[in-house]
C-alpha angles and dihedrals in degrees: 000000000000091000090055094046101089097041090052092046097049099077092050091046092052094043096054106028096037093049093053092044092049090052092055091042089061093061099080089043093053096041136013094191110137094217092052093048091048091051094050091047088055089052092051094046093049088045090059088051092047093047089055093045091052091058088067099032108030102027103034098026101234123138115224130182093173106071091110087075091060091043094051094041090056091049093052093043093053092044093053091043090058101033102036105024096035094230124156125252095263095054088043090057089050090050089050092051092049093046092049092047092048092050090048091052090052090051092048093053089060103029098047089068083076133053139207118358091352090061089052093049091049091054089048091053093049092047091052089053089054090047093052092045092053092045098047118003102040101043092136089064102029102034089237117242090342093061124196116303126194099045104175129235125221123266102217112197091349092300121139106263090190087075109090090218089062100038089049091072092050091053091045091053093052091045092051092050092047092049093048092048090049090054091049092049094049092050096041127094088257090055091049091053091049090053090049089051089056094049101041119354092175092059091046089054091049089054088061102261122132100233098199092054091058091045089052089049089053090051091049095051091044091050091052091054091048092049093052091048090051091051092051092049091049090054093043093053093032087225140082126193142158090277086076086067097046120123089240088070089058090048092050095053091046091053092047093050096047094042093053096040124280118228093032130101101233098026095087090048091051091047092052092049092050095046093046091048091049089048091054095044102041098040088063090063106033141015088221093066092123090063090054090051088051091052091051089048092052092049092049091048091053100042103023105040090167092054129238091313087066092057094080097055090044092053091047090051091051091049092050092050091049090049091049092053091049 
C-alpha cells in the first residue's frame, strides 16, 4: 500500500496544485500593472500562511489565536539571516521555516496541556508575550516599534528582485511548493492520522498513537508555513516590525481560513483572495471596512458552515431539486 501511495497521489496533486498555480501564473501575462502584481503577491503570501494555519485548525481540529508569533518570528529570522549573516534568500527562507517551527513547538508544549477554547486562549497569551518582548525587551534584535527597514529581495539569475514583475515569480514558486506539499500532507498517512485526531482522539490513543505527538507535529509544520509566509511578506514590503506579531494577524488568518473553507486544500486560498479583495474595495469607501468584513464573516459562518468552497455543491443541489420539480 505504501509503495502505491505516491503514484496514486500524483494525478490528484497535479490536478489541484497545478491548476491553482497556473491560474496565478497567468496574472503577469494578462497584466503588468505593479499594483495588480503586488495585490496578487499578497494573496499568495497570505495563502501560504492560511494553508499552514489550516493544518492545525482544519485538519487537526485545534483552535489557535497565536499564529502571528510564528509568522513574525519567521519574518525576523529571514531578515537577520539576509542582513546580518549575509545569507541568500533560499537559506533565509529555510531559517524562517525552522524558526517558525521551533516557536510553534515551544507553544505546543505549553498550550497542549489545554483543549478547546482554553488552548486557543493559551496560544493568544503566549503570542502576546512574544509581541511585547519584540516591542520592548528585544529592541536590539527587533528594532522595537521602528522595526527593521530595508529587508532585501532575492536577485534570481541576476535579475532585479526589487521589480515586482521579477519578485512575483519567486513568490509564485514558493506558493506552488507550499500548495503541493499541503496536498501531499493531507493525503499522506500522517494527514489521515491528524484527521482522525480531530474526529476522535480517544480512539486514536486506543489504537496506540500518542495523540499529543501528532498535535505537536501539526503545530511544527504549521509554524514552518507561517514562518515562510512571514519571510515573504518582509521581503515584499522590505520591512518587518512588531505588527507582524500582533494578535490581529492571527485573527485575520483565522477569518480567511474559515471563510474559504477550513479542512480543504483550496478553501484557505479562496478565503484569502476574498478577504483581500474586500479589503481593497471597501477601504476605498469607508474606514470601517473591517466591520463589514466581520459582518460578511458572521453571515457566511451561519449560512455557509463549510465555507465558500461549499457554495458550489449547495448551488448544484438546489439546481437539481429545481430541475426535478420541473
